[in-house]
N, CA, C and O atoms as a MOPAC input file, in Angstrom:
PM7 MOZYME 1SCF
protein

 N    -32.85700 1    23.46400 1   -47.09600 1
 C    -32.48800 1    24.13800 1   -45.85800 1
 C    -33.71800 1    24.43700 1   -44.99200 1
 O    -33.68200 1    24.24800 1   -43.77600 1
 N    -34.79700 1    24.89800 1   -45.61500 1
 C    -36.02100 1    25.17700 1   -44.86600 1
 C    -36.59400 1    23.91400 1   -44.23400 1
 O    -37.06400 1    23.92100 1   -43.09600 1
 N    -36.54200 1    22.85600 1   -44.98700 1
 C    -37.06900 1    21.59500 1   -44.49500 1
 C    -36.26400 1    21.12100 1   -43.28000 1
 O    -36.83300 1    20.62100 1   -42.31000 1
 N    -34.97600 1    21.27600 1   -43.33900 1
 C    -34.11600 1    20.87700 1   -42.22600 1
 C    -34.41100 1    21.74400 1   -40.99700 1
 O    -34.49000 1    21.22800 1   -39.88200 1
 N    -34.57400 1    23.05000 1   -41.19200 1
 C    -34.91300 1    23.95200 1   -40.09400 1
 C    -36.25200 1    23.56100 1   -39.47900 1
 O    -36.40100 1    23.57500 1   -38.25700 1
 N    -37.22000 1    23.21400 1   -40.31400 1
 C    -38.52700 1    22.77700 1   -39.84200 1
 C    -38.37900 1    21.57300 1   -38.90900 1
 O    -38.97000 1    21.56900 1   -37.82900 1
 N    -37.61900 1    20.56600 1   -39.28900 1
 C    -37.44600 1    19.37000 1   -38.48300 1
 C    -36.65700 1    19.64000 1   -37.21000 1
 O    -36.90500 1    19.00900 1   -36.18200 1
 N    -35.72600 1    20.55200 1   -37.26700 1
 C    -34.98400 1    20.92300 1   -36.05900 1
 C    -35.92700 1    21.56900 1   -35.04800 1
 O    -35.87000 1    21.25800 1   -33.85800 1
 N    -36.79000 1    22.46300 1   -35.51600 1
 C    -37.77400 1    23.09800 1   -34.62300 1
 C    -38.70200 1    22.04800 1   -34.03200 1
 O    -38.99700 1    22.08700 1   -32.83700 1
 N    -39.15600 1    21.12700 1   -34.83600 1
 C    -40.03500 1    20.05900 1   -34.33900 1
 C    -39.33700 1    19.26600 1   -33.24300 1
 O    -39.92300 1    19.01200 1   -32.19100 1
 N    -38.10500 1    18.87800 1   -33.48000 1
 C    -37.37200 1    18.05200 1   -32.51600 1
 C    -37.04100 1    18.82400 1   -31.24200 1
 O    -37.14500 1    18.27600 1   -30.14500 1
 N    -36.64600 1    20.07700 1   -31.37400 1
 C    -36.19500 1    20.85400 1   -30.21900 1
 C    -37.35800 1    21.43300 1   -29.40900 1
 O    -37.24800 1    21.57700 1   -28.19200 1
 N    -38.46000 1    21.76400 1   -30.06300 1
 C    -39.56000 1    22.43500 1   -29.36600 1
 C    -40.76700 1    21.51900 1   -29.17400 1
 O    -41.21300 1    21.32200 1   -28.04400 1
 N    -41.28400 1    20.97600 1   -30.22000 1
 C    -42.55000 1    20.25000 1   -30.16100 1
 C    -42.43500 1    18.93200 1   -29.40300 1
 O    -43.31000 1    18.61500 1   -28.59900 1
 N    -41.39600 1    18.16800 1   -29.63500 1
 C    -41.25800 1    16.87000 1   -28.97500 1
 C    -41.17600 1    17.01600 1   -27.44500 1
 O    -41.89100 1    16.30300 1   -26.74100 1
 N    -40.32700 1    17.91600 1   -26.90000 1
 C    -40.33300 1    18.06400 1   -25.43700 1
 C    -41.67200 1    18.53400 1   -24.87800 1
 O    -42.09200 1    18.07000 1   -23.81800 1
 N    -42.34900 1    19.44500 1   -25.57400 1
 C    -43.64700 1    19.91100 1   -25.09300 1
 C    -44.68400 1    18.79700 1   -25.13500 1
 O    -45.52700 1    18.69900 1   -24.24400 1
 N    -44.62800 1    17.96900 1   -26.15300 1
 C    -45.54200 1    16.82800 1   -26.22900 1
 C    -45.26600 1    15.84700 1   -25.09900 1
 O    -46.19900 1    15.28800 1   -24.52200 1
 N    -44.00200 1    15.63300 1   -24.78100 1
 C    -43.66400 1    14.73200 1   -23.68000 1
 C    -44.21100 1    15.26900 1   -22.35900 1
 O    -44.78800 1    14.52100 1   -21.57000 1
 N    -44.02700 1    16.56500 1   -22.12400 1
 C    -44.52600 1    17.17400 1   -20.88100 1
 C    -46.03400 1    16.99800 1   -20.78000 1
 O    -46.54900 1    16.65600 1   -19.71600 1
 N    -46.73400 1    17.22500 1   -21.86000 1
 C    -48.19800 1    17.14200 1   -21.87100 1
 C    -48.69600 1    15.70400 1   -21.74200 1
 O    -49.71300 1    15.46100 1   -21.09300 1
 N    -47.99400 1    14.75000 1   -22.34900 1
 C    -48.49700 1    13.38200 1   -22.44100 1
 C    -47.81000 1    12.36800 1   -21.53800 1
 O    -48.23000 1    11.21200 1   -21.49200 1
 N    -46.76900 1    12.76900 1   -20.82000 1
 C    -46.03900 1    11.82800 1   -19.96400 1
 C    -46.98000 1    11.20300 1   -18.93400 1
 O    -47.74300 1    11.91900 1   -18.28500 1
 N    -46.93800 1     9.89900 1   -18.77900 1
 C    -47.82700 1     9.24800 1   -17.80900 1
 C    -47.42800 1     9.59500 1   -16.37800 1
 O    -46.25700 1     9.83300 1   -16.08100 1
 N    -48.41500 1     9.61600 1   -15.51200 1
 C    -48.19700 1     9.88600 1   -14.08800 1
 C    -48.25000 1     8.56700 1   -13.33200 1
 O    -49.27000 1     7.87700 1   -13.35300 1
 N    -47.17200 1     8.21800 1   -12.67500 1
 C    -47.07300 1     6.97600 1   -11.92400 1
 C    -47.61300 1     7.19200 1   -10.50600 1
 O    -46.97600 1     7.88400 1    -9.71100 1
 N    -48.76900 1     6.61700 1   -10.17400 1
 C    -49.32400 1     6.80500 1    -8.82800 1
 C    -48.37000 1     6.37600 1    -7.72000 1
 O    -48.34700 1     6.99800 1    -6.65800 1
 N    -47.58600 1     5.33000 1    -7.94400 1
 C    -46.65500 1     4.86100 1    -6.91100 1
 C    -45.59500 1     5.91400 1    -6.60100 1
 O    -45.09600 1     5.97400 1    -5.47700 1
 N    -45.25100 1     6.73600 1    -7.57500 1
 C    -44.22700 1     7.76300 1    -7.38200 1
 C    -44.79000 1     9.03100 1    -6.73000 1
 O    -44.09800 1     9.68200 1    -5.94800 1
 N    -46.02600 1     9.37900 1    -7.04600 1
 C    -46.54900 1    10.67500 1    -6.62400 1
 C    -47.58800 1    10.61200 1    -5.51500 1
 O    -47.85800 1    11.64300 1    -4.89800 1
 N    -48.18100 1     9.47100 1    -5.23100 1
 C    -49.17200 1     9.36200 1    -4.16200 1
 C    -48.46100 1     8.99500 1    -2.86700 1
 O    -48.49400 1     7.84700 1    -2.42500 1
 N    -47.81300 1     9.99900 1    -2.26200 1
 C    -47.02500 1     9.76500 1    -1.05200 1
 C    -46.98700 1    11.01800 1    -0.20700 1
 O    -47.27700 1    12.11500 1    -0.68500 1
 N    -46.62700 1    10.84800 1     1.05000 1
 C    -46.50600 1    11.99700 1     1.93300 1
 C    -45.11500 1    12.61100 1     1.78800 1
 O    -44.19500 1    11.99800 1     1.24700 1
 N    -44.99100 1    13.83600 1     2.28700 1
 C    -43.72000 1    14.55300 1     2.20800 1
 C    -42.73500 1    13.99600 1     3.22500 1
 O    -43.12500 1    13.36800 1     4.21000 1
 N    -41.46600 1    14.23400 1     2.97200 1
 C    -40.44900 1    13.89700 1     3.95600 1
 C    -40.55400 1    14.90300 1     5.09400 1
 O    -41.09100 1    15.99400 1     4.90300 1
 N    -40.05100 1    14.55600 1     6.27200 1
 C    -40.17600 1    15.46900 1     7.40800 1
 C    -39.57300 1    16.84800 1     7.12800 1
 O    -38.40500 1    16.96800 1     6.75700 1
 N    -40.39000 1    17.87800 1     7.31400 1
 C    -39.96900 1    19.27500 1     7.19600 1
 C    -40.77100 1    20.08300 1     8.20300 1
 O    -41.56900 1    19.53000 1     8.96000 1
 N    -40.55800 1    21.37800 1     8.20800 1
 C    -41.31900 1    22.24700 1     9.10200 1
 C    -42.81400 1    22.19300 1     8.77100 1
 O    -43.22100 1    21.57900 1     7.78600 1
 N    -43.61400 1    22.84000 1     9.60300 1
 C    -45.06500 1    22.82500 1     9.44600 1
 C    -45.52400 1    23.38400 1     8.11000 1
 O    -46.34400 1    22.75500 1     7.44000 1
 N    -45.03100 1    24.52700 1     7.70500 1
 C    -45.36900 1    25.09400 1     6.39400 1
 C    -44.05600 1    25.52600 1     5.74800 1
 O    -43.39000 1    26.43700 1     6.23800 1
 N    -43.69100 1    24.88500 1     4.66900 1
 C    -42.38300 1    25.10500 1     4.07700 1
 C    -42.46700 1    25.17000 1     2.56700 1
 O    -43.10900 1    24.33300 1     1.93200 1
 N    -41.81600 1    26.16900 1     1.99800 1
 C    -41.65100 1    26.24700 1     0.55000 1
 C    -40.39700 1    25.45100 1     0.22000 1
 O    -39.31600 1    25.75200 1     0.72600 1
 N    -40.53800 1    24.45000 1    -0.61500 1
 C    -39.40900 1    23.58700 1    -0.93400 1
 C    -38.57100 1    24.16400 1    -2.06400 1
 O    -39.09800 1    24.84600 1    -2.94300 1
 N    -37.28900 1    23.89700 1    -2.04700 1
 C    -36.39500 1    24.38900 1    -3.10200 1
 C    -36.67200 1    23.72000 1    -4.44100 1
 O    -36.26100 1    24.23300 1    -5.48200 1
 N    -37.34500 1    22.60800 1    -4.43100 1
 C    -37.56500 1    21.84400 1    -5.65900 1
 C    -38.92900 1    22.10800 1    -6.28800 1
 O    -39.49000 1    21.22300 1    -6.93400 1
 N    -39.46100 1    23.28900 1    -6.11100 1
 C    -40.74000 1    23.60200 1    -6.72900 1
 C    -41.90900 1    22.96600 1    -6.01500 1
 O    -42.75000 1    22.32500 1    -6.64500 1
 N    -41.97000 1    23.13500 1    -4.71800 1
 C    -43.06400 1    22.52500 1    -3.97600 1
 C    -43.39100 1    23.25800 1    -2.69500 1
 O    -42.77000 1    24.26400 1    -2.35200 1
 N    -44.38300 1    22.73000 1    -1.99400 1
 C    -44.86800 1    23.34100 1    -0.76500 1
 C    -45.44200 1    22.25000 1     0.12500 1
 O    -46.12800 1    21.34800 1    -0.35500 1
 N    -45.15900 1    22.33300 1     1.43300 1
 C    -45.71400 1    21.39100 1     2.40900 1
 C    -46.38500 1    22.18200 1     3.51100 1
 O    -45.81200 1    23.13200 1     4.04400 1
 N    -47.60100 1    21.78900 1     3.85200 1
 C    -48.36200 1    22.38800 1     4.94800 1
 C    -48.84400 1    21.26300 1     5.83700 1
 O    -49.34100 1    20.24700 1     5.35100 1
 N    -48.69600 1    21.44300 1     7.15100 1
 C    -49.14600 1    20.42400 1     8.10600 1
 C    -49.88100 1    21.08800 1     9.26000 1
 O    -49.57400 1    22.21100 1     9.65800 1
 N    -50.86900 1    20.35400 1     9.78900 1
 C    -51.60500 1    20.83300 1    10.96000 1
 C    -51.97300 1    19.63500 1    11.81300 1
 O    -52.53100 1    18.65800 1    11.31500 1
 N    -51.66100 1    19.71000 1    13.10100 1
 C    -52.04900 1    18.65600 1    14.03600 1
 C    -53.55900 1    18.71900 1    14.20500 1
 O    -54.13100 1    19.79900 1    14.35200 1
 N    -54.19800 1    17.56200 1    14.18400 1
 C    -55.65100 1    17.48400 1    14.25300 1
 C    -56.13600 1    17.20200 1    15.65900 1
 O    -55.49900 1    16.47900 1    16.42600 1
 N    -57.27700 1    17.78700 1    15.97900 1
 C    -57.90300 1    17.49000 1    17.25800 1
 C    -59.05700 1    16.51300 1    17.08100 1
 O    -59.54500 1    15.94500 1    18.05800 1
 N    -59.49800 1    16.31100 1    15.82800 1
 C    -60.54900 1    15.34200 1    15.51800 1
 C    -59.96800 1    14.33800 1    14.52800 1
 O    -58.76200 1    14.34900 1    14.28300 1
 N    -60.79000 1    13.47900 1    13.95900 1
 C    -60.26500 1    12.44200 1    13.06200 1
 C    -59.75400 1    13.00300 1    11.73600 1
 O    -58.91100 1    12.37300 1    11.09800 1
 N    -60.23400 1    14.15400 1    11.30700 1
 C    -59.70700 1    14.81800 1    10.11200 1
 C    -60.39300 1    14.45300 1     8.81200 1
 O    -60.07400 1    15.03100 1     7.77200 1
 N    -61.32900 1    13.50900 1     8.83500 1
 C    -61.98900 1    13.10500 1     7.59500 1
 C    -62.76100 1    14.25500 1     6.94700 1
 O    -62.76300 1    14.39000 1     5.72300 1
 N    -63.41900 1    15.08500 1     7.76700 1
 C    -64.16000 1    16.22300 1     7.20200 1
 C    -63.21900 1    17.22400 1     6.55000 1
 O    -63.51600 1    17.75700 1     5.48100 1
 N    -62.09300 1    17.47600 1     7.19000 1
 C    -61.10700 1    18.40500 1     6.62100 1
 C    -60.53500 1    17.83700 1     5.33000 1
 O    -60.38100 1    18.56700 1     4.35000 1
 N    -60.22100 1    16.56200 1     5.31500 1
 C    -59.68600 1    15.92600 1     4.10700 1
 C    -60.71800 1    15.96400 1     2.98400 1
 O    -60.36700 1    16.21600 1     1.83200 1
 N    -61.96900 1    15.72000 1     3.30200 1
 C    -63.03600 1    15.76100 1     2.29600 1
 C    -63.20100 1    17.18400 1     1.74600 1
 O    -63.40500 1    17.35800 1     0.54400 1
 N    -63.11500 1    18.19400 1     2.60400 1
 C    -63.22100 1    19.59100 1     2.13600 1
 C    -62.08800 1    19.94100 1     1.17800 1
 O    -62.31300 1    20.58600 1     0.15400 1
 N    -60.87100 1    19.51600 1     1.51100 1
 C    -59.73500 1    19.76200 1     0.61600 1
 C    -59.90300 1    19.02100 1    -0.70800 1
 O    -59.62300 1    19.57200 1    -1.77300 1
 N    -60.35800 1    17.77800 1    -0.63800 1
 C    -60.56100 1    16.99700 1    -1.85800 1
 C    -61.63900 1    17.62900 1    -2.73700 1
 O    -61.49600 1    17.66600 1    -3.95900 1
 N    -62.71200 1    18.12500 1    -2.12700 1
 C    -63.77400 1    18.78400 1    -2.89500 1
 C    -63.26800 1    20.06100 1    -3.55200 1
 O    -63.58800 1    20.34100 1    -4.70700 1
 N    -62.47500 1    20.83700 1    -2.80800 1
 C    -61.91700 1    22.08400 1    -3.36500 1
 C    -60.98100 1    21.77400 1    -4.52700 1
 O    -61.00300 1    22.46800 1    -5.54400 1
 N    -60.16400 1    20.74400 1    -4.38300 1
 C    -59.24300 1    20.36600 1    -5.45500 1
 C    -60.00900 1    19.87600 1    -6.68400 1
 O    -59.68400 1    20.25200 1    -7.81000 1
 N    -61.01800 1    19.04300 1    -6.47200 1
 C    -61.78400 1    18.48900 1    -7.58700 1
 C    -62.52200 1    19.57500 1    -8.36700 1
 O    -62.80200 1    19.40200 1    -9.55300 1
 N    -62.83900 1    20.68600 1    -7.71400 1
 C    -63.54800 1    21.78200 1    -8.37600 1
 C    -62.60500 1    22.73100 1    -9.12300 1
 O    -63.06300 1    23.66400 1    -9.78200 1
 N    -61.30500 1    22.49900 1    -9.02300 1
 C    -60.31600 1    23.36300 1    -9.66000 1
 C    -60.14500 1    22.98200 1   -11.12700 1
 O    -60.04200 1    21.79800 1   -11.44700 1
 N    -60.11400 1    23.97300 1   -12.02700 1
 C    -59.91800 1    23.65900 1   -13.45100 1
 C    -58.60600 1    22.91700 1   -13.69400 1
 O    -57.60400 1    23.16200 1   -13.02300 1
 N    -58.63300 1    22.01100 1   -14.66300 1
 C    -57.46800 1    21.23900 1   -15.10800 1
 C    -56.88300 1    20.37000 1   -13.99300 1
 O    -55.68700 1    20.07700 1   -13.99600 1
 N    -57.72300 1    19.95700 1   -13.04100 1
 C    -57.29000 1    19.13100 1   -11.91600 1
 C    -58.09000 1    17.84300 1   -11.90200 1
 O    -59.31400 1    17.85200 1   -12.02900 1
 N    -57.37900 1    16.73500 1   -11.74700 1
 C    -58.06500 1    15.44600 1   -11.65500 1
 C    -57.36600 1    14.55600 1   -10.64200 1
 O    -56.16700 1    14.68900 1   -10.39600 1
 N    -58.13300 1    13.65300 1   -10.06300 1
 C    -57.58300 1    12.71600 1    -9.07700 1
 C    -56.66400 1    11.72800 1    -9.78400 1
 O    -56.97700 1    11.23400 1   -10.86700 1
 N    -55.53900 1    11.45100 1    -9.16100 1
 C    -54.58100 1    10.47800 1    -9.69800 1
 C    -54.67500 1     9.14900 1    -8.95100 1
 O    -54.72900 1     8.08500 1    -9.56800 1
 N    -54.69400 1     9.21500 1    -7.62300 1
 C    -54.69500 1     7.98700 1    -6.81900 1
 C    -55.23400 1     8.27900 1    -5.43200 1
 O    -55.25200 1     9.42500 1    -4.98400 1
 N    -55.67100 1     7.23000 1    -4.76400 1
 C    -56.13600 1     7.34500 1    -3.39000 1
 C    -57.57300 1     7.82100 1    -3.30500 1
 O    -58.24500 1     8.02000 1    -4.31800 1
 N    -58.03200 1     7.99900 1    -2.06200 1
 C    -59.38700 1     8.48000 1    -1.80900 1
 C    -59.44500 1     9.04200 1    -0.39000 1
 O    -58.54800 1     8.82100 1     0.42400 1
 N    -60.51200 1     9.76600 1    -0.12100 1
 C    -60.70900 1    10.30500 1     1.22500 1
 C    -60.83200 1     9.14800 1     2.21600 1
 O    -60.29400 1     9.21100 1     3.32200 1
 N    -61.53600 1     8.10100 1     1.81900 1
 C    -61.72400 1     6.94200 1     2.70500 1
 C    -60.39400 1     6.26500 1     3.05100 1
 O    -60.23300 1     5.74500 1     4.15500 1
 N    -59.45100 1     6.26800 1     2.12100 1
 C    -58.12800 1     5.67500 1     2.36700 1
 C    -57.26300 1     6.57300 1     3.24800 1
 O    -56.27200 1     6.11800 1     3.81700 1
 N    -57.63600 1     7.84600 1     3.36000 1
 C    -56.86800 1     8.78500 1     4.17200 1
 C    -55.76900 1     9.49800 1     3.41300 1
 O    -54.98200 1    10.23700 1     4.00500 1
 N    -55.70600 1     9.28700 1     2.11500 1
 C    -54.69700 1     9.96000 1     1.28500 1
 C    -55.20200 1    10.00300 1    -0.15200 1
 O    -55.67400 1     8.99800 1    -0.68600 1
 N    -55.09700 1    11.18600 1    -0.77800 1
 C    -55.53200 1    11.33900 1    -2.15300 1
 C    -54.59600 1    12.31000 1    -2.87200 1
 O    -54.20200 1    13.33400 1    -2.31400 1
 N    -54.25100 1    11.98200 1    -4.10000 1
 C    -53.33500 1    12.80800 1    -4.89300 1
 C    -54.05100 1    13.32200 1    -6.13100 1
 O    -54.76200 1    12.58300 1    -6.81100 1
 N    -53.84700 1    14.60800 1    -6.40900 1
 C    -54.40500 1    15.26300 1    -7.58500 1
 C    -53.29700 1    15.74400 1    -8.50600 1
 O    -52.19800 1    16.06800 1    -8.05600 1
 N    -53.59400 1    15.78700 1    -9.80100 1
 C    -52.70000 1    16.35400 1   -10.80800 1
 C    -53.38100 1    17.60000 1   -11.33800 1
 O    -54.52900 1    17.54900 1   -11.78200 1
 N    -52.66700 1    18.73100 1   -11.29200 1
 C    -53.15500 1    19.97400 1   -11.87200 1
 C    -52.18400 1    20.37200 1   -12.96800 1
 O    -50.97600 1    20.44100 1   -12.74000 1
 N    -52.70800 1    20.63500 1   -14.15100 1
 C    -51.86200 1    21.00600 1   -15.29300 1
 C    -52.00300 1    22.49400 1   -15.59500 1
 O    -53.08300 1    23.07100 1   -15.47000 1
 N    -50.87900 1    23.10600 1   -15.99800 1
 C    -50.92200 1    24.51300 1   -16.38200 1
 C    -51.75400 1    24.66900 1   -17.64500 1
 O    -51.88800 1    23.73700 1   -18.43800 1
 N    -52.30700 1    25.85200 1   -17.81700 1
 C    -53.25700 1    26.08600 1   -18.89400 1
 C    -52.64600 1    25.91400 1   -20.28000 1
 O    -53.21700 1    25.21300 1   -21.11600 1
 N    -51.52300 1    26.52300 1   -20.53700 1
 C    -50.99100 1    26.52900 1   -21.89900 1
 C    -50.02700 1    25.39200 1   -22.19300 1
 O    -50.13500 1    24.73900 1   -23.23100 1
 N    -49.10900 1    25.15400 1   -21.31300 1
 C    -48.06100 1    24.17600 1   -21.59600 1
 C    -48.37900 1    22.77300 1   -21.06500 1
 O    -47.78700 1    21.79400 1   -21.52000 1
 N    -49.29300 1    22.67100 1   -20.12400 1
 C    -49.66500 1    21.36500 1   -19.59000 1
 C    -48.69400 1    20.78500 1   -18.58300 1
 O    -48.69100 1    19.57500 1   -18.36000 1
 N    -47.85400 1    21.63800 1   -17.95700 1
 C    -46.93700 1    21.13400 1   -16.93200 1
 C    -47.74500 1    20.56700 1   -15.77500 1
 O    -48.65200 1    21.23600 1   -15.28000 1
 N    -47.43700 1    19.33200 1   -15.32400 1
 C    -48.18700 1    18.74000 1   -14.21000 1
 C    -47.59500 1    19.11900 1   -12.84900 1
 O    -46.38000 1    19.10200 1   -12.65500 1
 N    -48.47400 1    19.45700 1   -11.92800 1
 C    -48.13200 1    19.62700 1   -10.52300 1
 C    -48.94400 1    18.60100 1    -9.74800 1
 O    -50.11500 1    18.37600 1   -10.05500 1
 N    -48.33900 1    17.98400 1    -8.75600 1
 C    -48.99000 1    16.94600 1    -7.97500 1
 C    -49.22200 1    17.46500 1    -6.56000 1
 O    -48.32900 1    18.04900 1    -5.94700 1
 N    -50.43400 1    17.24300 1    -6.04900 1
 C    -50.76000 1    17.62900 1    -4.68200 1
 C    -51.36200 1    16.41700 1    -3.98100 1
 O    -52.33400 1    15.82800 1    -4.45300 1
 N    -50.76700 1    16.05800 1    -2.84800 1
 C    -51.25500 1    14.94000 1    -2.05100 1
 C    -51.77200 1    15.48300 1    -0.72400 1
 O    -51.07600 1    16.22000 1    -0.02500 1
 N    -53.00300 1    15.10600 1    -0.39200 1
 C    -53.58800 1    15.39900 1     0.91300 1
 C    -53.64600 1    14.09100 1     1.67800 1
 O    -54.02000 1    13.05700 1     1.12600 1
 N    -53.27800 1    14.13700 1     2.94700 1
 C    -53.33700 1    12.90900 1     3.71700 1
 C    -53.43500 1    13.16100 1     5.20500 1
 O    -53.11200 1    14.24200 1     5.69800 1
 N    -53.88300 1    12.14700 1     5.90000 1
 C    -53.92800 1    12.15200 1     7.35900 1
 C    -52.92300 1    11.10400 1     7.81800 1
 O    -53.00200 1     9.93800 1     7.43300 1
 N    -51.97700 1    11.53800 1     8.64800 1
 C    -50.87900 1    10.66300 1     9.05800 1
 C    -50.70200 1    10.74400 1    10.56500 1
 O    -51.19300 1    11.66700 1    11.21400 1
 N    -49.99500 1     9.76600 1    11.10800 1
 C    -49.69700 1     9.72400 1    12.53900 1
 C    -48.23900 1    10.08000 1    12.77400 1
 O    -47.36500 1     9.70900 1    11.99100 1
 N    -47.98200 1    10.80600 1    13.86500 1
 C    -46.61600 1    11.10800 1    14.25900 1
 C    -46.11200 1     9.97100 1    15.15300 1
 O    -46.90700 1     9.17100 1    15.64600 1
 N    -44.80900 1     9.90000 1    15.35800 1
 C    -44.29100 1     8.87300 1    16.28700 1
 C    -44.84000 1     9.03600 1    17.70700 1
 O    -44.86800 1     8.07400 1    18.47500 1
 N    -45.28000 1    10.26100 1    18.06100 1
 C    -45.83600 1    10.51300 1    19.39500 1
 C    -47.30800 1    10.11800 1    19.49100 1
 O    -47.90800 1    10.21100 1    20.56200 1
 N    -47.89300 1     9.67500 1    18.36900 1
 C    -49.29200 1     9.25100 1    18.39200 1
 C    -50.28500 1    10.34000 1    18.01200 1
 O    -51.49200 1    10.10200 1    18.04100 1
 N    -49.81100 1    11.52000 1    17.65800 1
 C    -50.71100 1    12.58200 1    17.20400 1
 C    -51.07900 1    12.34000 1    15.74100 1
 O    -50.33300 1    11.69700 1    15.00200 1
 N    -52.21100 1    12.85100 1    15.34000 1
 C    -52.62000 1    12.78700 1    13.93700 1
 C    -52.48400 1    14.18300 1    13.34900 1
 O    -52.75200 1    15.18400 1    14.01400 1
 N    -52.05900 1    14.23300 1    12.08200 1
 C    -51.96400 1    15.52200 1    11.41900 1
 C    -52.44100 1    15.43000 1     9.98100 1
 O    -52.38700 1    14.37500 1     9.34900 1
 N    -52.90400 1    16.55700 1     9.48900 1
 C    -53.33000 1    16.69500 1     8.10700 1
 C    -52.18900 1    17.34200 1     7.34000 1
 O    -51.59300 1    18.31500 1     7.80200 1
 N    -51.88700 1    16.80200 1     6.17100 1
 C    -50.77900 1    17.32400 1     5.37500 1
 C    -51.24600 1    17.60200 1     3.95200 1
 O    -52.01300 1    16.83500 1     3.37000 1
 N    -50.76900 1    18.70700 1     3.41000 1
 C    -50.92800 1    19.02700 1     1.99300 1
 C    -49.52100 1    19.16000 1     1.43000 1
 O    -48.72600 1    19.97100 1     1.90600 1
 N    -49.21900 1    18.36100 1     0.41500 1
 C    -47.87600 1    18.30400 1    -0.15900 1
 C    -47.99600 1    18.51700 1    -1.66200 1
 O    -48.44700 1    17.63100 1    -2.38800 1
 N    -47.59000 1    19.69600 1    -2.12600 1
 C    -47.65000 1    20.02400 1    -3.54700 1
 C    -46.25400 1    20.12100 1    -4.12000 1
 O    -45.34100 1    20.63900 1    -3.47500 1
 N    -46.08700 1    19.61500 1    -5.35100 1
 C    -44.77200 1    19.67400 1    -5.97600 1
 C    -44.90500 1    19.62700 1    -7.49600 1
 O    -45.87600 1    19.11400 1    -8.05200 1
 N    -43.88600 1    20.18600 1    -8.13700 1
 C    -43.81000 1    20.18600 1    -9.59000 1
 C    -43.11100 1    18.91400 1   -10.05200 1
 O    -42.26800 1    18.36900 1    -9.34100 1
 N    -43.46000 1    18.44900 1   -11.23200 1
 C    -42.77600 1    17.27800 1   -11.77400 1
 C    -41.55400 1    17.68100 1   -12.57400 1
 O    -40.52100 1    17.01500 1   -12.50900 1
 N    -41.65900 1    18.76100 1   -13.32500 1
 C    -40.56500 1    19.19700 1   -14.18000 1
 C    -40.03000 1    20.53400 1   -13.68600 1
 O    -40.79700 1    21.38800 1   -13.24200 1
 N    -38.73400 1    20.71500 1   -13.76000 1
 C    -38.11900 1    21.97700 1   -13.37800 1
 C    -37.72500 1    22.02200 1   -11.92200 1
 O    -38.00700 1    21.10100 1   -11.15500 1
 N    -37.07000 1    23.10300 1   -11.55100 1
 C    -36.59700 1    23.27100 1   -10.17300 1
 C    -37.40800 1    24.28500 1    -9.39700 1
 O    -37.28400 1    24.36300 1    -8.17500 1
 N    -38.22300 1    25.05300 1   -10.06600 1
 C    -39.01800 1    26.06600 1    -9.38600 1
 C    -40.40700 1    26.11200 1   -10.00000 1
 O    -40.57900 1    25.89900 1   -11.20000 1
 N    -41.38500 1    26.39100 1    -9.16700 1
 C    -42.74400 1    26.55400 1    -9.67100 1
 C    -43.22600 1    27.99300 1    -9.48100 1
 O    -44.40200 1    28.29600 1    -9.68200 1
 N    -42.29100 1    28.88400 1    -9.08500 1
 C    -42.58700 1    30.30900 1    -8.86900 1
 C    -43.70200 1    30.51600 1    -7.83900 1
 O    -44.45400 1    31.48700 1    -7.92300 1
 N    -43.80300 1    29.61900 1    -6.88600 1
 C    -44.78500 1    29.75000 1    -5.81000 1
 C    -46.19500 1    29.30700 1    -6.16200 1
 O    -47.12400 1    29.53400 1    -5.38600 1
 N    -46.37000 1    28.68200 1    -7.31500 1
 C    -47.70600 1    28.28300 1    -7.75900 1
 C    -48.31300 1    27.21900 1    -6.84500 1
 O    -49.49300 1    27.30500 1    -6.50500 1
 N    -47.53100 1    26.22200 1    -6.44100 1
 C    -48.07200 1    25.17400 1    -5.56600 1
 C    -48.49200 1    25.73900 1    -4.21800 1
 O    -49.54800 1    25.37600 1    -3.69900 1
 N    -47.68800 1    26.61400 1    -3.65000 1
 C    -48.04100 1    27.22600 1    -2.36900 1
 C    -49.32800 1    28.03400 1    -2.49900 1
 O    -50.20600 1    27.94500 1    -1.64100 1
 N    -49.44100 1    28.80700 1    -3.54600 1
 C    -50.64100 1    29.62200 1    -3.76100 1
 C    -51.87700 1    28.74200 1    -3.94000 1
 O    -52.93500 1    29.03400 1    -3.38200 1
 N    -51.74500 1    27.67400 1    -4.71100 1
 C    -52.87800 1    26.77500 1    -4.94700 1
 C    -53.31500 1    26.10600 1    -3.63900 1
 O    -54.50500 1    26.05600 1    -3.32900 1
 N    -52.34700 1    25.59600 1    -2.87900 1
 C    -52.68500 1    24.92100 1    -1.62000 1
 C    -53.30900 1    25.89500 1    -0.63500 1
 O    -54.28800 1    25.55400 1     0.03000 1
 N    -52.76900 1    27.08600 1    -0.53000 1
 C    -53.35100 1    28.08200 1     0.38100 1
 C    -54.78400 1    28.41900 1    -0.02200 1
 O    -55.63400 1    28.64200 1     0.83900 1
 N    -55.05300 1    28.45600 1    -1.31700 1
 C    -56.42400 1    28.67700 1    -1.78300 1
 C    -57.34600 1    27.53700 1    -1.37200 1
 O    -58.47600 1    27.77000 1    -0.94400 1
 N    -56.86800 1    26.31200 1    -1.50300 1
 C    -57.67500 1    25.15300 1    -1.09400 1
 C    -57.85700 1    25.12000 1     0.41700 1
 O    -58.90300 1    24.69200 1     0.90400 1
 N    -56.85200 1    25.56600 1     1.16100 1
 C    -56.96300 1    25.57200 1     2.62600 1
 C    -58.03600 1    26.54200 1     3.09500 1
 O    -58.57200 1    26.39600 1     4.19400 1
 N    -58.35000 1    27.52600 1     2.27100 1
 C    -59.43200 1    28.45800 1     2.62300 1
 C    -60.76300 1    27.71600 1     2.76500 1
 O    -61.66600 1    28.17900 1     3.46200 1
 N    -60.88000 1    26.55900 1     2.10000 1
 C    -62.10500 1    25.74000 1     2.21200 1
 C    -62.27100 1    25.16000 1     3.62100 1
 O    -63.37200 1    24.76500 1     4.00400 1
 N    -61.19500 1    25.11100 1     4.37800 1
 C    -61.26900 1    24.57100 1     5.73800 1
 C    -61.81800 1    25.57100 1     6.74700 1
 O    -62.23800 1    25.18300 1     7.83700 1
 N    -61.81800 1    26.82600 1     6.40200 1
 C    -62.22300 1    27.86600 1     7.36000 1
 C    -63.68700 1    28.18400 1     7.27700 1
 O    -64.17700 1    29.03700 1     8.01800 1

C-alpha cells in the first residue's frame, strides 16, 4: 500500500512539476507581438501589454529594455535580437520554474507610426497574479 501511494504521489505531483520545469520553449510560438489591444492592458490570460508611440527609431529604448531583462535573475533570451527589432525572454519562477515570456519589439502601425511594445504572458495557467505587469513596469523604469 505504501509503495502504491508513493507512485501515485510521483505521478500526480512530480511528473507535472518536471514537465513545467523542463518543457521546451518554441521560439516560433512565443517570439511574437501582441494582438491589438489598448496601450497598457492587463490581459485575462495571465499577461500584460504596454505600448508607446516612438518619436525616434527606438533602438536605444529597445536596447535598454533588453539590458534590464538580461540582468534579471532566472531570465534568458529565447529568440530575436535588438538588431532584428524584436527579442523574447523567458523568466522562470524561483521555486516551481513556471515560465513567463516577455517580447520587446518595435513595430509599425497602419498609419506609419512606429511604436515600442512590451508583451508579457504566462505559459501555464490563467492568471499570473500581476507578476508580468510588475516585471515589465520594473524594466520600463530603465527607460527613464
